[in-house]
C-alpha positions as CSV (number, residue, x, y, z in Angstrom):
1,M,3.9,-16.7,-24.3
2,T,4.3,-14.6,-21.1
3,P,2.2,-15.2,-18.0
4,L,1.4,-11.5,-17.9
5,E,-0.5,-11.6,-21.2
6,L,-2.6,-14.2,-20.1
7,H,-3.7,-12.2,-17.0
8,L,-3.7,-8.9,-18.5
9,P,-4.3,-9.3,-22.3
10,G,-3.1,-6.4,-24.2
11,V,-0.6,-4.7,-21.8
12,V,2.4,-6.5,-23.1
13,P,3.5,-5.4,-26.5
14,E,3.2,-8.2,-29.0
15,A,7.3,-8.1,-29.8
16,A,7.6,-8.8,-25.9
17,Q,5.0,-11.3,-25.7
18,K,7.1,-14.6,-26.4
19,A,9.8,-15.3,-23.8
20,Y,13.1,-16.5,-24.7
21,F,15.9,-18.2,-22.5
22,Q,19.0,-20.2,-22.8
23,L,19.8,-23.1,-20.5
24,L,23.5,-24.2,-19.5
25,I,24.1,-27.3,-17.6
26,P,27.0,-29.5,-17.4
27,N,27.1,-32.7,-19.8
28,K,27.4,-34.8,-16.3
29,W,26.4,-33.5,-12.9
30,I,29.1,-34.2,-10.0
31,N,26.3,-35.1,-7.7
32,E,23.2,-36.4,-9.2
33,E,21.4,-35.4,-5.9
34,H,22.5,-31.9,-6.3
35,K,21.9,-30.1,-9.5
36,P,22.1,-26.5,-8.6
37,V,20.7,-23.8,-11.4
38,C,20.6,-20.0,-11.4
39,I,18.3,-17.7,-13.3
40,H,20.3,-14.7,-14.6
41,L,18.1,-11.3,-15.1
42,A,19.7,-8.7,-17.5
43,G,20.6,-5.2,-16.3
44,T,19.7,-1.9,-18.0
45,G,20.8,-2.2,-21.8
46,D,21.9,-5.8,-21.5
47,H,20.5,-7.1,-24.8
48,F,20.5,-11.0,-25.8
49,F,22.2,-13.4,-23.7
50,W,26.3,-13.1,-24.8
51,R,27.0,-10.9,-21.9
52,R,25.6,-13.1,-19.0
53,R,26.6,-16.4,-20.8
54,N,30.3,-15.3,-21.2
55,L,31.1,-13.4,-17.8
56,I,28.9,-15.4,-15.2
57,A,27.2,-18.3,-16.7
58,K,30.2,-20.1,-18.2
59,P,32.8,-19.4,-15.3
60,L,30.0,-20.9,-12.8
61,L,29.6,-23.9,-14.8
62,K,33.3,-24.6,-14.9
63,D,34.2,-23.6,-11.6
64,A,31.2,-24.6,-9.5
65,N,29.3,-27.1,-11.6
66,I,26.3,-24.6,-11.4
67,G,23.7,-24.6,-14.2
68,S,22.3,-21.2,-15.5
69,I,19.3,-20.0,-17.2
70,I,19.7,-16.7,-19.0
71,L,16.4,-14.9,-19.6
72,E,15.9,-12.2,-22.1
73,N,14.0,-9.2,-20.6
74,P,11.1,-8.3,-22.1
75,F,11.9,-4.9,-24.3
76,Y,15.5,-6.0,-24.9
77,G,17.2,-8.2,-27.5
78,L,14.9,-10.6,-29.1
79,R,11.9,-9.1,-27.5
80,K,12.3,-5.5,-28.4
81,P,9.5,-3.6,-30.3
82,V,10.6,-2.6,-33.6
83,D,9.9,1.3,-33.2
84,Q,12.1,1.1,-30.0
85,I,15.6,2.7,-30.1
86,R,18.2,0.6,-28.2
87,S,17.0,0.5,-24.6
88,N,14.7,3.7,-24.4
89,L,11.7,2.6,-23.3
90,H,8.5,4.4,-24.6
91,N,6.7,4.7,-21.6
92,V,7.6,5.0,-17.9
93,S,4.8,2.3,-17.7
94,D,7.0,-0.2,-19.7
95,I,8.9,-0.3,-16.8
96,F,6.3,-2.2,-14.6
97,V,5.3,-4.0,-17.5
98,M,8.9,-5.4,-17.7
99,G,8.9,-6.1,-13.9
100,G,5.4,-8.1,-14.0
101,C,6.5,-10.1,-17.0
102,L,9.8,-11.0,-15.2
103,I,8.4,-12.0,-11.9
104,L,5.9,-14.3,-13.8
105,E,8.2,-16.0,-16.2
106,C,10.6,-16.7,-13.4
107,L,8.3,-18.5,-11.3
108,V,7.1,-20.6,-14.6
109,L,11.0,-21.4,-15.0
110,L,11.5,-22.4,-11.2
111,H,8.6,-24.6,-11.4
112,W,9.9,-26.3,-14.5
113,C,13.1,-26.6,-12.8
114,E,11.6,-28.6,-10.0
115,R,9.6,-30.9,-12.3
116,N,13.0,-31.7,-13.9
117,G,14.7,-32.5,-10.9
118,F,16.9,-29.2,-10.7
119,G,17.9,-27.9,-7.4
120,P,18.8,-26.0,-5.2
121,L,17.7,-22.9,-7.4
122,G,18.8,-19.5,-7.1
123,I,18.3,-16.2,-9.0
124,T,20.6,-13.4,-9.7
125,G,21.2,-10.0,-11.6
126,L,22.9,-7.0,-11.7
127,S,21.6,-3.5,-11.4
128,M,18.1,-3.6,-12.7
129,G,18.3,-7.3,-13.2
130,G,19.5,-7.5,-9.3
131,H,16.2,-5.7,-8.1
132,M,13.8,-7.6,-10.5
133,A,15.6,-10.7,-9.0
134,S,14.7,-9.6,-5.6
135,L,11.1,-9.2,-6.6
136,A,10.8,-12.5,-8.4
137,A,12.1,-13.9,-4.9
138,T,9.7,-12.7,-2.9
139,N,7.3,-14.5,-4.7
140,W,8.6,-18.1,-4.5
141,P,7.2,-19.7,-1.4
142,K,10.1,-22.1,-0.8
143,P,14.2,-21.7,-0.1
144,L,15.6,-19.7,-2.9
145,V,19.3,-18.7,-3.1
146,L,19.2,-14.9,-4.1
147,V,22.3,-12.7,-5.0
148,P,21.0,-9.2,-6.2
149,C,24.2,-7.1,-7.4
150,L,24.3,-3.3,-7.3
151,S,20.7,-3.0,-6.5
152,W,18.5,-1.7,-3.1
153,S,15.5,-1.8,-1.7
154,T,13.4,0.5,-4.3
155,A,13.7,1.5,-7.6
156,S,12.2,4.7,-7.1
157,A,15.1,6.5,-6.2
158,V,16.8,5.2,-9.4
159,F,14.5,7.1,-11.7
160,T,13.8,10.0,-9.5
161,T,17.3,11.2,-7.8
162,G,19.8,8.8,-9.6
163,V,21.9,9.3,-12.8
164,M,19.0,7.4,-14.5
165,S,16.4,10.3,-13.7
166,Q,18.1,12.3,-16.7
167,S,16.8,9.6,-19.1
168,I,13.1,10.3,-18.1
169,N,11.4,13.1,-20.2
170,W,10.0,15.0,-17.0
171,D,8.9,17.8,-18.8
172,M,6.2,15.5,-21.2
173,L,5.2,13.9,-17.5
174,E,4.8,17.1,-15.8
175,T,2.6,18.4,-18.8
176,Q,0.6,15.3,-19.0
177,Y,0.1,15.7,-15.2
178,Y,-1.2,19.4,-15.4
179,S,-2.7,19.4,-18.9
180,D,-6.2,19.6,-17.3
181,G,-6.8,21.8,-14.1
182,Q,-9.7,19.4,-13.2
183,F,-7.5,16.7,-13.3
184,R,-4.7,17.9,-11.7
185,E,-6.8,19.1,-8.6
186,R,-8.9,16.2,-8.2
187,L,-5.8,14.1,-8.5
188,S,-3.9,16.2,-5.7
189,K,-6.7,15.4,-3.6
190,M,-6.6,11.7,-4.1
191,V,-2.9,11.8,-2.7
192,T,-0.9,13.5,-0.2
193,I,1.8,14.3,-2.5
194,I,4.5,16.4,-0.9
195,D,4.6,15.1,2.9
196,D,4.3,11.5,2.1
197,A,5.1,10.3,-1.6
198,F,5.2,6.7,-0.5
199,A,1.8,6.7,1.0
200,A,0.5,8.9,-2.1
201,G,1.6,6.6,-4.7
202,Q,0.3,3.7,-2.6
203,K,-3.1,5.3,-2.1
204,F,-3.4,6.1,-5.8
205,I,-2.4,2.8,-7.4
206,Q,-4.9,1.0,-4.8
207,N,-7.8,3.2,-6.0
208,F,-6.4,4.1,-9.5
209,N,-9.2,2.3,-11.4
210,Q,-12.1,3.7,-9.5
211,S,-10.7,7.2,-9.0
212,L,-10.2,7.5,-12.9
213,H,-13.7,6.6,-13.5
214,E,-14.8,9.1,-10.8
215,L,-12.8,11.6,-12.2
216,K,-14.0,11.2,-15.8
217,E,-17.6,11.3,-14.8
218,D,-17.2,14.3,-12.8
219,I,-15.6,16.2,-15.5
220,D,-18.3,15.0,-18.3
221,D,-21.2,16.1,-15.6
222,T,-19.6,19.5,-15.1
223,R,-19.2,20.0,-19.0
224,K,-22.7,18.7,-19.4
225,K,-23.9,21.2,-16.9
226,Q,-22.1,24.1,-18.6
227,C,-23.4,23.3,-22.0
228,D,-27.0,23.4,-20.7
229,T,-26.4,26.5,-18.9
230,V,-25.3,28.3,-22.0
231,G,-28.0,26.8,-24.3
232,N,-28.4,24.8,-27.5
233,N,-27.0,27.5,-29.7
234,Y,-23.6,26.6,-28.4
235,D,-23.4,22.8,-28.6
236,T,-21.0,22.9,-31.0
237,Q,-18.6,24.6,-28.8
238,C,-19.1,22.4,-26.0
239,H,-18.6,19.4,-28.1
240,S,-15.2,21.0,-29.2
241,A,-14.2,21.3,-25.6
242,D,-14.7,18.0,-24.6
243,K,-12.2,17.2,-27.3
244,D,-9.8,19.9,-26.2
245,N,-10.0,19.2,-22.3
246,S,-10.0,15.4,-22.0
247,I,-8.0,13.9,-19.0
248,F,-5.3,13.0,-21.5
249,L,-2.6,15.1,-23.3
250,M,-3.9,17.1,-26.0
251,K,-2.8,16.1,-29.4
252,S,-1.3,19.6,-30.0
253,L,0.7,19.3,-27.0
254,E,1.6,15.6,-27.4
255,N,4.0,16.3,-30.1
256,K,5.5,19.4,-28.9
257,A,9.0,19.4,-27.5
258,V,9.2,21.4,-24.1
259,S,12.1,23.4,-24.1
260,S,13.4,27.1,-23.7
261,S,14.4,26.9,-27.3
262,N,11.0,26.7,-28.7
263,M,8.6,28.7,-26.3
264,S,7.9,30.9,-29.0
265,L,4.7,33.2,-29.6
266,P,2.8,30.4,-31.8
267,L,3.3,27.9,-28.9
268,K,2.1,30.5,-26.3
269,D,-1.1,31.4,-28.7
270,M,-1.7,27.7,-28.8
271,L,-1.5,27.3,-25.1
272,G,-3.3,30.3,-24.6
273,K,-6.7,28.5,-25.9
274,N,-7.1,26.8,-22.7
275,I,-7.2,30.3,-20.9
276,G,-10.7,32.1,-20.9
277,N,-9.7,35.4,-22.2
278,S,-7.0,37.7,-23.0
279,S,-6.9,39.4,-19.5
280,E,-6.1,36.2,-17.8
281,L,-3.3,35.5,-20.4
282,S,-1.9,39.4,-19.7
283,T,-1.8,38.2,-15.9
284,C,0.2,35.3,-16.7
285,Q,2.4,37.2,-18.7
286,A,3.0,39.8,-15.9
287,E,4.4,37.5,-13.6
288,S,8.1,37.0,-13.6
289,I,9.0,34.6,-16.4
290,E,12.4,36.1,-17.4
291,D,14.3,33.8,-14.6
292,S,12.0,30.8,-14.9
293,S,12.5,27.3,-16.7
294,A,10.8,26.3,-19.9
295,L,8.5,24.3,-17.8
296,T,7.7,27.1,-15.6
297,K,6.4,29.2,-18.7
298,L,4.5,26.5,-19.9
299,M,2.9,25.9,-16.7
300,Q,1.7,29.5,-16.5
301,Y,-0.4,28.9,-19.6
302,I,-2.0,25.3,-18.9
303,L,-2.8,25.7,-15.5
304,P,-6.6,26.1,-14.9
305,S,-7.9,29.7,-14.8
306,S,-8.6,29.5,-11.4
307,A,-5.0,29.4,-10.5
308,Q,-4.5,32.4,-12.6
309,D,-7.1,34.4,-10.7
310,K,-5.2,36.7,-8.3
311,T,-8.3,36.1,-5.6
312,K,-7.5,32.4,-5.7
313,K,-3.8,31.7,-5.7
314,I,-2.2,28.3,-5.2
315,D,0.4,28.3,-2.6
316,I,3.8,28.3,-4.6
317,T,5.8,29.1,-1.5
318,K,8.4,26.5,-2.9
319,T,10.1,27.2,-6.0
320,N,8.8,25.2,-8.9
321,W,6.2,23.6,-6.8
322,W,4.7,21.6,-9.8
323,E,8.0,20.0,-10.6
324,R,8.3,18.8,-7.0
325,E,4.9,17.5,-6.8
326,A,5.1,15.7,-10.0
327,L,8.3,14.2,-9.1
328,Q,7.4,13.3,-5.5
329,F,4.1,11.7,-6.9
330,M,6.1,9.7,-9.2
331,R,8.3,8.4,-6.6
332,G,5.3,7.3,-4.7
333,V,3.7,5.4,-7.5
334,M,7.3,3.6,-8.2
335,D,7.7,2.7,-4.6
336,E,4.4,1.0,-4.4
337,C,5.1,-1.2,-7.5
338,T,8.9,-1.7,-6.6
339,H,9.6,-1.2,-2.9
340,L,10.5,-4.4,-1.5
341,K,8.7,-3.6,2.0
342,N,5.3,-4.2,-0.3
343,F,6.3,-7.7,-1.2
344,S,6.7,-11.1,1.0
345,V,10.0,-11.8,2.9
346,P,11.7,-14.5,1.2
347,H,11.4,-18.0,2.7
348,D,14.8,-18.2,4.0
349,T,16.7,-14.9,3.9
350,S,20.1,-16.7,5.2
351,L,20.5,-17.8,1.4
352,I,20.6,-14.0,0.6
353,I,23.8,-12.2,-0.6
354,A,23.2,-8.6,-1.6
355,V,26.5,-6.7,-3.1
356,C,26.5,-2.9,-3.3
357,A,28.7,-0.2,-4.4
358,R,29.5,2.2,-1.8
359,D,29.8,5.1,-4.4
360,D,26.7,4.1,-6.5
361,A,25.3,7.2,-8.3
362,Y,22.8,5.0,-10.3
363,V,21.2,3.4,-7.2
364,P,21.2,5.9,-4.6
365,R,20.6,4.4,-0.9
366,E,20.0,7.9,1.0
367,G,16.6,8.0,2.2
368,C,15.6,4.4,1.6
369,S,15.1,1.5,3.8
370,S,17.9,-0.8,4.3
371,L,17.9,-4.5,3.0
372,E,18.8,-5.6,6.5
373,D,16.0,-4.1,7.9
374,I,13.5,-5.5,5.5
375,W,15.0,-8.8,5.1
376,P,16.3,-9.6,8.7
377,G,19.2,-12.5,8.3
378,A,20.4,-11.2,4.7
379,E,23.8,-10.5,4.2
380,V,24.8,-7.2,2.5
381,R,28.6,-6.8,1.2
382,Y,29.9,-3.3,0.0
383,L,32.2,-2.7,-2.6
384,D,34.6,0.4,-2.7
385,A,33.8,1.5,-6.1
386,G,30.7,3.1,-8.0
387,H,27.9,1.5,-10.2
388,V,30.1,1.0,-13.4
389,S,33.4,0.4,-11.9
390,A,32.0,-2.4,-9.7
391,Y,30.2,-3.9,-12.9
392,V,33.3,-3.8,-15.0
393,L,35.9,-4.5,-12.4
394,H,34.1,-7.0,-10.1
395,Q,32.4,-10.0,-11.9
396,K,34.8,-12.4,-10.3
397,L,33.2,-11.3,-6.8
398,F,29.7,-11.5,-7.9
399,R,30.2,-14.9,-9.3
400,S,32.2,-16.1,-5.9
401,C,29.2,-14.6,-4.0
402,I,26.8,-16.7,-6.2
403,I,28.9,-20.0,-5.5
404,E,29.1,-18.8,-1.7
405,A,25.0,-18.8,-1.5
406,F,24.9,-22.1,-3.4
407,E,27.1,-23.9,-0.7
408,R,25.0,-22.4,1.9
409,A,21.9,-23.8,0.6
410,K,23.7,-27.4,0.3
411,K,25.1,-27.1,3.7
412,V,21.6,-26.2,5.2
413,Y,19.5,-28.7,3.3
414,G,22.1,-31.5,2.4
415,N,20.8,-33.8,0.0
416,A,17.1,-33.4,0.5
417,K,15.0,-33.1,-2.5
418,Y,14.5,-29.7,-3.5
419,D,10.3,-30.0,-3.6
420,D,10.6,-31.1,-0.2
421,L,12.7,-28.6,1.2
422,K,9.7,-27.2,3.5
423,A,10.0,-30.6,5.4
424,A,13.7,-30.2,5.5
425,I,13.3,-26.8,7.4
426,K,10.9,-28.5,10.0
């Protein structure tokens, strides 16, 4: 059972709650006082164990007498929900659930290794697995070998500017973000989205529960006052409005795909119910729709009526301002949860060797903090390759870096017992 389910019951899908791993160790250790074991985390799409076992774990065992623990990712392989197609997670939040599970599961495995006399210990991974390995290492209070491959200091750029950003249904996220005018306006006040996405996401996550409750109470109070003003004859309409204007996405919109091909008149009529009267709808249609995207057309129907009033215009000096706002807000939230600056520095950064691809379109480094700045003393090596070509052609290099990092640990700490490494440092 994953520890995250114990701390946050109901967050982890039932299929992903039980953790699975494979342990590969030699029949006989070369040195009984030196039993290195490395945890291997999966990259995107790496289901089950065979790929990591054959490409990395077995060669490490044969060439360097290094044992391996191959951990199955939540939502992958044996832990994949029945209704999930391949590696396509249903929700963006599943990425955070996956990270939380892996961090805690790695800590459990590291403690288990210590109790069984293994050490020195290490953790590695490729691509997404590399970043998950980095997050797990920041939560271990003792020296730990860390070799993150093809990852960087944050996962936000991967899903907002990298190739993987195309895998996210931005239309749906933006529609949810703007499905209720009061929700959007209150949310925008809670964060400063355009100027500083990192601070925006940080502030939002830290105050999320309190802010959401306050938002719901404000919306309920407003609707109650509106119902009292109109009178008891309209109670039925007020109750209906409560259902149609919740802080969550309307059921009628939830199953609608947002694209230029289905922006037909029925959809416009359906969306038009959120706008007070036909004159406001005409105002929306009068604006230049011809050159707009499907999202632009959709936004003109679901924005609050105040936004449609010419006397109360929202600043749209930037093209598709709502797309940029939702995107930057998303980046801020992901930075808060995945940026290495928000986590502790590993105990001994000299045991860190990161391997990156110079032409990596999946993990952009531009505009992101450098690993050397976040972790002084860590070594970063660069390959003249792209993300995919590095994964396919440079497995041997990844293995050699793992072996070298374990050799460093052996040289620094000698034959000291691993559970006494803190004393060895002193």
